[in-house]
C-alpha positions in Angstrom: 0.0 0.0 0.0 1.3 3.5 -0.9 1.9 5.8 2.1 0.1 9.1 2.4 1.7 12.4 3.4 1.0 12.7 7.2 -1.7 15.1 8.3 0.5 16.0 11.3 3.1 17.6 9.0 2.7 21.0 7.3 0.5 20.8 4.3 2.0 23.7 2.3 5.5 24.5 1.1 7.1 27.9 1.3 6.7 30.0 -1.8 10.2 31.3 -1.4 12.6 28.8 -3.0 9.8 26.7 -4.6 10.7 25.6 -8.2 8.9 23.2 -10.5 10.7 21.7 -13.5 9.0 19.4 -16.0 10.9 16.4 -17.4 9.5 15.3 -20.7 12.3 13.2 -22.3 12.1 12.9 -26.0 13.5 10.2 -28.3 14.7 11.5 -31.6 15.2 9.4 -34.7 16.0 10.0 -38.4 13.4 8.5 -40.8 14.5 7.6 -44.3 12.7 10.7 -45.7 12.2 14.1 -44.1 13.3 15.8 -40.9 14.2 14.1 -37.6 11.1 12.9 -35.7 10.7 13.3 -31.9 8.5 11.1 -29.7 7.9 11.2 -26.0 9.7 8.4 -24.2 7.0 8.1 -21.6 3.4 9.3 -21.1 4.1 10.0 -17.4 4.1 13.7 -16.4 7.4 13.8 -14.5 8.3 17.0 -12.6 11.0 17.8 -10.1 9.8 20.0 -7.2 12.2 22.0 -5.0 10.4 22.5 -1.7 10.9 24.0 1.7 8.8 23.8 4.8 8.9 25.5 8.2 8.8 22.8 10.9 9.0 22.7 14.7 10.6 19.9 16.7 7.5 17.7 16.8 7.2 18.0 13.0 10.8 17.0 12.5 10.3 13.8 14.5 7.2 12.9 12.4 8.9 13.9 9.2 12.0 11.7 9.9 9.9 8.8 11.0 7.8 9.1 7.8 10.9 9.1 5.6 12.9 6.4 7.4 10.1 3.9 8.4 7.1 4.5 6.1 9.1 5.3 3.0 12.0 2.9 3.6 14.7 5.6 4.0 13.0 7.8 1.3 13.2 5.0 -1.3 9.4 4.5 -1.8 6.8 6.8 -3.4 3.9 8.3 -1.5 0.6 10.1 -2.3 0.5 13.8 -1.3 -0.7 17.2 -2.5 1.1 18.8 -5.4 2.6 22.0 -3.9 1.2 24.3 -6.5 -2.0 22.7 -7.7 -3.0 20.9 -4.5 -4.2 17.9 -6.5 -3.2 14.4 -5.3 0.0 13.2 -7.0 2.4 10.3 -6.5 5.6 11.8 -5.2 9.1 10.5 -4.3 12.0 12.1 -2.5 15.1 12.7 -4.6 18.8 13.3 -4.0 19.5 10.1 -2.2 21.5 9.6 0.0 20.7 13.1 1.3 17.0 13.5 0.6 16.5 16.6 2.9 18.4 19.4 4.7 17.5 21.1 8.0 18.6 24.6 8.7 17.9 26.7 11.9 15.3 29.4 11.4 14.3 30.8 14.8 14.5 29.5 18.3 11.9 26.8 17.8 11.5 26.6 14.0 13.5 24.9 11.3 13.5 25.2 7.5 13.5 21.8 5.9 14.3 21.7 2.2 14.0 18.7 -0.1 13.4 17.8 -3.8 10.5 15.7 -4.8 9.9 13.9 -8.1 6.3 14.2 -9.1 5.4 10.9 -10.9 2.0 11.9 -12.1 -1.5 12.4 -10.8 -2.7 9.9 -8.2 -6.4 10.4 -9.3 
């Protein structure tokens, strides 16, 4: 069963630092006649999503537990809201072996940054 983004974690990413990049790989070939042809290599709508969230200590515990236990050290996909559209998408943490970064923000808050690969709509 695919895991769901925990309700106890923040549900929105920071606008500052958010970036979305589509990955639509094409396969090019030269036919006998005419110009080169290009075809998509997949029908999946792949996108990389650079995200940041503000978390407190209790969020960090839940976040790390989710990544390490529910997602097998961030190696499994999960269902969560797309940061921009809010639609349910299948997502996966990227940049293994360091799938996230924690930076001090204020006395009790941390900024957690990570990159997700959006693997397409979960609907």
